[in-house]
N, C-alpha and C positions, 0 to 999 in steps of 0.2 A: 093673704099677706102674713107674714110672720107675726107682726103685731098690727092689728087693724087700727086701733085708736091712736091718733097723733097725740093725744092727751097722754097716754100710757106710756109712748115713746119718751116724750118730754120729761115725764115724772121719773121714769126709770134712768134717763140720763142724769137728771138732777141727783138722783139717789145715788148713782154710781160715783159721781164726782164727790159727793159727800162722803161716802164710804172710804173711798180712797184717801181724801184729805185728812179725814179724822184719825184713820188707822195709821197713816204715815206719821201723824203728830204724836200719837200715843206711842208707837214704836220708838221714835226720836226720845220722847220723856223717859220711856223705861230703860232705853239703852244707856242714858246718862245717870240713872239712879244710882246711888251708892248704897249697898246693902251691908249691914253690920252682922247678919248671921247667915248661917247656910240655909236656913228656912226661907228667909227673905230672898236669897239668890235663886233658890229654887223657884219662887213664886215670880220672880221676875223674868226668869227663862220661860216659864209657862205663859205668862202675859204677852211676851214678845211673840212666842209661837202662837198664841190664840189671835193677836192682832194681824199677824202674817197671814194666817188662814183667811181672816175676815177681809183683807186686803184683796186677796185672791178673788173672792166674792164681788167686791166692786170692779175688778178687772172683768170679770165674767159678764157682769151686767152691761159694762162699757162695750164689751164686744157684741152682746146681744143687740144693743141699740144701734151700733155700726151696721150689723148685719141687716137689721131691720129697715134702717134708712136706706141703705143699699138697694135692698130688694124693692122697698116702697118706690124708690125713684125710678126703677125699672118697671115696677107695676105688673110683674110676671111671675108672682111666686108660685102660682099653680104649675106653671109650665117648668120652673126651676126647682121645685121642691125635692125631687129625687137628686139632682145635681148638689143642691145645697146640702142634703143630709150626707152625701158621700164626700163633701169638699174637706180638705185638711183643716180650714178654719173652725168648721162645725165640729170635728173631732177633737180639735184643740180646746175649743170652749168647753165640750163635755168632759175632758180630762181636768181642765181647771176648775169647774164645777164640783166634780166629784172629789178632787183633792181637797178643797176648800171645806166642804159639807163634811167629809170624813175625818179631817185634820182638826177642824174645830171640835167635833164630837169627841174625838180622841183626847184632845187637850183638856176639855172640860171634865171628862171622866177622869183623867190622871190627876187633875187639880183635886177633885173631890176625893180621890183615894188618898192622896198626899194629906189632905186636910183631915180627913177622918182617922187616919192612922197616927197623927200626931197628937 
């Protein structure tokens, strides 16, 4: 199985929904924020960028849950493993995960450089 424990699948699904909801809420809050200085404007852009990358992680986790449930319902992961790894859905999930992780790391690094240089 992709994820053997049904408890882990349920908790991952709850986590994915929570991540998506919380990041959408924060993106909306930051988008409507009025900034008085250029520093605050840059910080706002960094935060929107960070929340967007974290939102991608929620979508990735949701995709993993969908894939795990689909494969568990079929009960044939061992037979489908090579087909799953070669599928477009698996490839898209890999790209989403990579973009999320690297984008978040880059954004936090840029935020640190910006704050340190001011």
